[in-house]
Steps between C-alpha positions, in 0.01 A plus 500: 500500500324838555127500556291665232191706575176342388378643176251780520148424375481610132248765576689679777658750270158580343351537852765747597453708182125496542522601860733784415270617215207525743680661787695754282167599353319508837768656726767627265856376460654670799225404742522134407749305700658171410328341789163612353580347168610169664191480713268554205690259283530229767879489445814539713790722457717218363248447212500872434875532461513178293304697233577863558806679630300790649159659522607728214562198285154384579364837399664467158340167451160634604538775242593246234185303579279804464656570153432133401139523617405828323398329176312194625350647818431859412503573131363182332167495689429862410606440144262204476208719597592801270339555165738776389856614591368805700255269676803319623665817630183604686432143606840486669418811695158360593662186638693704752182669598355160568790420726432825695131425527560151624741620770301800622760722337798359681657344190833637395708420189778274646759627242406866560544458871835343472609763245436770767643309789817331369813711545600674172841364534373141471546481126442126456158536662408812312608349167243221560238748608564686167470173317157445650382854417643454141305175444182673606560806282614285208165327499308828519724657236436204260125548539523874444711440194250242368224759554691730275570774745818711497781481758407164649789485737414840644135400536596185684724690738223740575240226554733325746556824689125563522434143624762520769389839619130401499566193706690703759231771523219237534694327778552837680141605475362141544274587194468392145415868401853600426558195292178551307594864431834385361319233280280769347803717419697216342192419284478868392874505440505203276207632298693821422830343408623561138529222264829365400630642172530246224769526232367675195533315180655695219501411129842377374689759304541446136853442384658779319694270288445560135288805566520796264661816607 
């Protein structure tokens, strides 16, 4: 009878995913070796290949976990502190400022970093990156729509672009000044956006039946 390998601890997979999340964020995908992930997770290669066929498969799982965490970890806390829909939009941006401040402006959006680094031909990964962006934009668009502003999807796309660019500039300059400048401009931008048009009610036409010529 063939010997069977002992079962992996139930949290081994979670440790591998968490180790990869941290290292991909800190070093990037290409600069993170499998040995680095195993060392941080306290696992061996046999355990790794029991759960994942490759480092790329692990990347896809990491991106899936980011998408699952957007609502409970990022959006919900800001929403709970917001009095109005636009408070939520600005509060979301302010939360990233807090991350920059807490890390001496070394924080970088993990999804944004992977979006720039991962080869464009790696469509399974980029589809998951896009899913993360879409979830973020969807929450912002819903708030903009609730606030009654026009073109909520366009506004959400713009706000995301500003956030990603502001984070990169603050990292490069090791200063909050670029981020604060962007916050001021987004505030001004939202204040000048047109209101969404509402359908105009028209009086029902009278029937011509039985009318005199």
